[in-house]
N, C-alpha and C positions, 0 to 999 in steps of 0.2 A: 475470568476473562484472562489471557496471557498478557501479559506488559505489549510485546511487541507486536500485536492485536490492536489491543488499543490504542497507541502511537498510529496506527493506518486509519483507526476510524478519525482520529482526532483530526488526521493531515487531511483528510477526506471531506470532514467537515469546514476545517476551514477555509480549502479551495471553495468549496458550494458558496461560503458565507461572505467572500470578497466577491466572486463572481455576481452575488447578489446586490449589495450594495452599490457596486459600481452599476446595475441596471439604474439603481434609484437615483444614482448622481445622474445620469445620463436623461433619464426621465426630467428630473429639476431641472437642470442647467440648460436643456436644450428643446425638450418638450418631446423627445422622443420615446421609443415603448421601449420598456425595460427590458434586458436580456434579447432573448429571440423571441421573443411572443406573437410580433407579427407573423414570425414562418411556422408556427405552431397548431393554426388552425381556421379556423375563420375568423372572418375583421369585421368585430362588431361595435367601430367606432369607438367612443367614448368607454364603453363597457367591457367588462372581461366577462359578464356570463349574464343568460336570462334565464331567468326562474320562474314558469309559469306568467305571469302578468307584472311581474316586478324584474328589474335588473340592480347587479353589481356593477357600480362605476368601477372606471380604474384609479382615477382618483382614491377613492374611499380602500380599494384594496391597496393601492400602494403606503397608503397612512396606516392601514394596519399592520403591513410587516415592519416598517418604519420601526411601531411602534414596539411590536414584539421583539424585535433583532434588532434595529437600528444602532442601539447604542456598542450591545456588544460587536456586532461587525464593524461597526467603524474604529472603537479599540485594538481590534485587530488590525484592521487597517494602518493604524496608526503603528502598532508594533513593530509591523514590518517595515515601515519604512523611519521607525527610528534605530531598527536593527542594522537598517543597509547603509544609514548615513555613518552610522558608529563604525561599522564592520570595515567600509572605504577608511575611516580617518586613521583607526588604528594599524589599516594595513593587514588584517587577520587572514590568515590563510590556512583554508583544511585538509585535512588527509581524504583524499582521493577513494583512496582504498578504506578506508572506514565508511564512507560515505557509500561504497558498494556495499559493502556489508549490512548496512542500517536499509538500505533497497531490498536486497535480496529477502530478509527478514520482511519486510511488510510484505513482498512480492509472495513468499513463500504460504502466506495469508488469503489471497486474493486468487479463485478458481474461473478464470478467464482463460477461453484457447484461442482465441481471436487475436492475432499476432500487430494487428494494426491497432485493436485497443492497449495490447500491452502495452505496446513503444509509447503511444500516446499517454500512458498512465505512469508512465517511467518516466518520463519527462518532466510531468507535473508535480510525482511524488519526489524526482530528484528536488525538486528548486526549495519543496517543502523540508524535506531533511536540512536544506544548506542552511535555509533561515533557522530551522532548532539549532544548529551548529553554532550557528553564530550566535543566536541569542545565549546560548551555555557559555560560551566563549568570553562572550563580554561580560554574564553576570559573576565567573568565575575567576578572572584575569589577575585580579588582585589577591587572588587567594591561596594562602602556599598551604602545601599540602608534601609532608618529608617525604623523602625520597624511598626511605626505608618503608613505607605505609603502602607505597604505589606498588614497589617489588614483593610485597608478603600478600597484597590483594592479585597481582598477577599468579605468583605461585598456588595459591588457592582455585586461582578462578579461571588460568589463561583460557583451557581448554572452553569455555564460554564465551568468550571472545570471541572465535574463530565461527568461522560457517564452514557446514559439512555440506558437500556435493549433494544436491537434492533434488529429484525425478518428480517430474509430476505425469500420471499414468494412468492407463486404463488396462483392464483383463477381461478376458471371455475367459469361463471356466466351463470344461465339458468333460462328460463320464462317456459319451460314444463316438468310436472312428468314425463312423461315418457320417457322423454333425461337424466333428473335425473337417473334414472334406470338402463339405457342404459349404461352410461358414469359410474356407480358405479360399472356394471357388469362387463365392459372391466379394469377399473383398476385395481378390484379382480382377472382379468386375466393376469393381470400384462401388462398392455398395458402404454404408457407412460402419464405421466402428460401433457405435454406439447403438445404434437401430438395431444391428445382429445382436450385440451384448444385453439388451431387452428382452427382443426373442430367443436366445440358445443360452446364454447360461445358466449355470446352475449355482452361480453364486449368490446366496439371498439377500448380502449387505450391499452388493453392488449392481445388482441387476437391473431394477429400477433406476439407477443415475446412469445407466447405459454402460454400466462396467467401471465408471469413474472410480479412481481410488483415494486420490489427492496427493497432493506431496510427501515425501517419503525421504529423509535424509539417509544416504549409503550407509548399510552396516544396521541399520532400524529394525530391531527383530520380528518388530510384527508381519516384513517380509521376509519369506526363504533365502537365503546367500545367495540361489539360483537367480532367484528375480535378476540381485543388483547385476549379475555377471553376464545374464543375459541382454539386458539395457547398457550396458558397454558396448553389448556389441551392434547396436542397431541406432539409427539418427531420427533426428525432430521428425514429427511426420512421418514415423516409417509403423509397421506392425512385424512382429516377431514371429521366426517360426513356430512351431507345436512342440511343446515341449512337457513332460511327465513330472506331476507333482505328488503329494500325496493326496490332494484335492482333486484331481481328477486333470486334466491334460487342458494346458492355460495357453492362451497366443496374449502376448501384450501390444499395448500399445502406448508410444512414448511422447509427448504431449511436448515439454519444454524437459532442460537439462540446467539448474541454477550450478553456477562453481563454487569447486571449494574457495576458500578464502581464508588463509593464514596468517597471524600476525607472531612477528617476535616480540620481544621486551622494549626495543626501543622503537620501532612501528607504532605501538599500540597505550605506551606510558602515560602520552600528553592524555588520550582517550581515556583511561584510570582516574591521572589526576583532576579531571573536568569532573568526574562522576562521582569520587567523593569530596570534591569542593562542594558541589550541591546539594550535599546531605549537610552541608554545615550553615545554608541560607534558608533565609524564607526569598522563593521562590518571587511571588506574587509582588510584595512587597521591595525588592531588588528592582524588580522592572520599573517602578516608579521613579527610581534615580536616575534610569536612562533617559527617562521623560524630560525629566528635571536638565540633563546635562545637554539634551540638545534643543530644550525649550520647545513645549508644544501647549497649545490651545486650541480648544475646541469645544463646538456646543453643546456637552454635557458637563461642564465643567460648573462644579456649584461657584456661585458670586458670593 
């Protein structure tokens, strides 16, 4: 599993866990139904499930969730509150361009087409990225990393710190001119690109996925250069004119484009310093010092 995909999964899990614990707190303090259960289906009163002639009570269900996940979720919520307070106290500032870069790396692994879903997800992910970066800033603010070491890292890894322009695309590959015209006519009539790919495309690797190829960074040699040239000529939500390739006649569909993000040394040297400093500490141990600095008491604390 790649590091950036792992971070995406971690961020989504943290967000889900926090929402769950908020539901627990609402229920315990106000007697309300946790999360949005009342809108998810039947109102079973004090039960959340009826199984034959027995039932599962809401209180038992909640207790099971708290026992299984409560300590970890509460710890994550405390971490966030601690980081928020200390970031304000130290007046920490983040590089918005670096946040955009981190966000693009995560988006590059999320294969959804609905723009509304993407916008909602982007807002939530951005907040989680900011939390992580603030945490890293706090953990490393007093660690000294020599400028020479930072510059050496940039010289060796600078290209990897940039984000290449990336396209989310699908294609239909055809080997018959009559079918090319038929597919074009159906597209012009409003037919679904993915449905037409499933019906007509001869590409065995993407046919069952509606022609979906995923995200590709500009210049990725897996795709012919011709693909990138054509993609530059169309907008999001548009399909291309047919063009010839070694595999057959191709029609492309562009879902989204993630723009290129590049950095000069001065723009990225602080991020490199932070990365190198993190290698020198035990993150879990260092987080405890942040708790001590703010002053934290919680229900799971050993007496």
